[in-house]
N, C-alpha and C positions, 0 to 999 in steps of 0.2 A: 299927246307932247308936241309942241309947235316950237320951231327954231325963231326966236325974238327977231333976229334980222331978216330972216327972207321969208316968214310967214309959211314954211313949209312943214307939212306933219311930219314928225319924225317917230320912227319905232319906239314903242315904249321901252324904257330900260329900267332893270332890276339889278341892283347890286346885290349879290349872294354872301359874297366873303371877298377878301383881299385876291381870292384865287380864281373867282369865277364871277362873270357878269352875263346877264341874260339880256338880248334884244328880241322883242316879239312885235309882230304885226307888220304893215307894208310902210314903205316911206326909207327916207335915207336912215342911215344909222346914227349920224350925229357924232359932235364931238364928245369926248368922254374918257375919264382915266380908266385904261384897262390894265389888266395883270401883267408884272414884268414877265418877258419872253412866253407871250401866250400864243395858243392854236386857236383856231376857230372851226366848229361844226355847226354848218349851215344847212338847216333842214328846209327844202322848198315844199311847202303844203301841196300846191297845185299839181306837181310831179311826182309826190311821195318820193322825193330823192335826197340825199345827203351829199353835201360836198364837203372836204377838207382843206383847210387854208393853215400852213405851215406858219406863217408869218403873215397874219391877216393886215391889209389895209383897208382904210375907208373907202378908196377906190373900187377895190375887189368885192367889198361888200355891197356897195351900194350899185353894182352892176344891174343885179334885178331888184331893185327897189319897189317896182310897181306890184311885186308878188308879195303874198304873204308868206312871212318866214318866221323861224325861230332860229335864233344865232346863240350858241353857245361859244362864249370868249372864256377860255380857261387856259390857266398857268400850265405849261408843259410839264412841270415838275410835279402837279397835281395828277395830270393825265398817266404820267409814269408811276406814281403811288397808288393810284386805283388799280392799275392794268398788272402791276407786279414788274413790268420792264418796258422798254421804250416802244412807243407806238409805230408801227412799221408801215406808216400809211405816207403817200408822196402827196406834195402839194398839187391840189386839183383832182384829187381821186374823186370819184362820184360813185355813190351806191344807191340801189334800190333799197326802200325800208320795208323790211318785213313785217309781218301783222302785230308782232309783240312789241315792236319799237313804235309802230305806227299808231297803235291804242294810246301809248303814253304820251306821244308829242301832239296828237289831236287832243287829248285831254287838256295839255297845256293852253291850246287854241280857244278852246271851246268851253273852258270854265265859266259858269255862270254864277259863282257864288257871290255873296254880298261882299263890297269892298273891301272890308276888313278881313276877310277869310281868302279873299281872291289872290292877293300876293303870297303868302306863306305856301298856299296850295300850289301855286306855279313853280315857286322856288323848289319845293317838294318833290313835284312831278319832273321839274328839269334836270334836277340832281339824278334822279331815278333813270331819265333818258340817256343821261350822260353814262351813267354804269352799265345800261342795257346795251347801248351801242358798242361800248369798249368790250363788253362779254361777247358779244355777237360777232365781231371783229376775231376776238381770240379762238373762238371755236369755228371761225372761218364759215359764218352764216349771214354774213353782208354779201350780197350779190352784185358785182360791179356792173355799171352799164356796159352793154355789149360785151361781156364777160369772156364768151366763147368766139372765137375768131371767127369760125364760120358763120355768125350769126350777124345781120345787119343791126344798127340800132333799132330800126322800127320794129323789127321782129323780136327782139330781146324786149322791147317795150310791151308787144303784145304777150308774150310768154309772161312777164309779170303781171297783167291783166288777168291771164289764166290762172296763175298762183293766187292772186287776191281772190278771184272768183270762188276758187276752193275755199280759202281762208274763211271768206266771207257766208258761205251756202254749204257748208260741211255737214248741216243737218238735214238737208235735201236730198232728192234723188238727184245725183250728179251723173252724166254720163259724158264720153267724149265728145259727142258731136254737141252737146249743150255747152259743154267748154270751148269747143272749136268756134261754135257760132259766138258766143261771149267775146271772145279775144279777137275773130277775123283771122284766124289761121285755117287750113285745112288739116285733117285729121294727120297725115303723114307728117306735115311740118310741125305740127302740135308735138306729137309723140317724139320725133326726133331733136327739136329744139328743146323739149323738156329736160330729155338725157344731157343734152350738150350744156345746158345751161344751169341745172340743179342737180345732175348728177344721180338722178332717179326718175324712175318712171311717173306718169300721171296717177296711176292706180297705188304707186307708194305713198305719193304726195297725199292723196284723199284719206289713207290708211293711218298714216303719220298725224294728220290733223284729227281726225275722229277719236283716235286714242289717246292723243294728248288731251282733249278736251273731256273725254273720259275720265282720265287720271286726274284732272282737275275737280271734277264733279265728285269722285270718290272721296275727295279730301275736303271740300267745302259745303257739299250737302249730306243731307240724310236720305236720299233717294236709295229705294232698294238697287242692288247691283243688276237685276234683270232690267229695270226701268232706265238706268243709265246705258246698258246695253242697246235698248229699243230707240233711246234719244240719238244717240250715236249711228245708228243706221244698221245695226245687227239684228236681224228676224228673230234670234232666239238667244238664251242664255249661254247656251253650249258654244255656239259659233263665237260670241263676243269674249267668254271666257278664253277660249282657243287663241283667238287673235291678240290677247291682252298678254296672255302667258308666253306667246312667241316674241313679243315685242319688249315686254319688261321684264320677263323672267320670272314674276308672280303672277298667280291668279289673281283676279279682282279683289276677291275679300281678303286674300292674305295681303295685298299691297295697301288696302284702307287699314287693316289691323296693325300692320307694321309701322305705318306712318304715325299712327294715332297713339301708338305706344311709345314712339321715340321722344 
């Protein structure tokens, strides 16, 4: 999309409804009708971060026009309706994007469908991303930049690299040393910072990721429970069943049967 007056390449604009507009790509946002009383959620792909704008302006949104972004401009009434209450974010609040949300927003950017399917796919994924980020905020799972006062911005970003390393390599043999090397922190700072930023240990985060993946596999595959446990880093079925039961309150076989019967 090009501005006819300046020849500048604008972000792609998709009208979802009278309550939501999507802007996607790099370049200025450009003129266009936005929903009344709208807020904006701006995803920066390069830093995997999200910034909230209470009353967005073109000047604000065009500040990082050289970056590839996904901008969701949504009527605040629609946000309240989806959330069930008013959104308690302040203007300029910035958050790291966790794995579940990152997968959705990157799917919007990287969609390779034929032109006829691309727009409806992006609309659907953008609505999904809005619902997911509101849910994550509601359960306090969106991590603010430099959330812990004792951490510098640089260290909090390194800790997010460590978290993404776990999210991306959960099926591999992960050690504290390998995570420390990947994020550029020593073991002590990694361990202490992880607790400060995420309120859990590195080991807890690995277990959470692996058991979450196991839970999903129990629902969407026909793999035997023992195979799922092995894929998720457990050497035998007994240790997997114990860990799963402690975490979710049901044995893997019971969980699969209960969910399938629901």
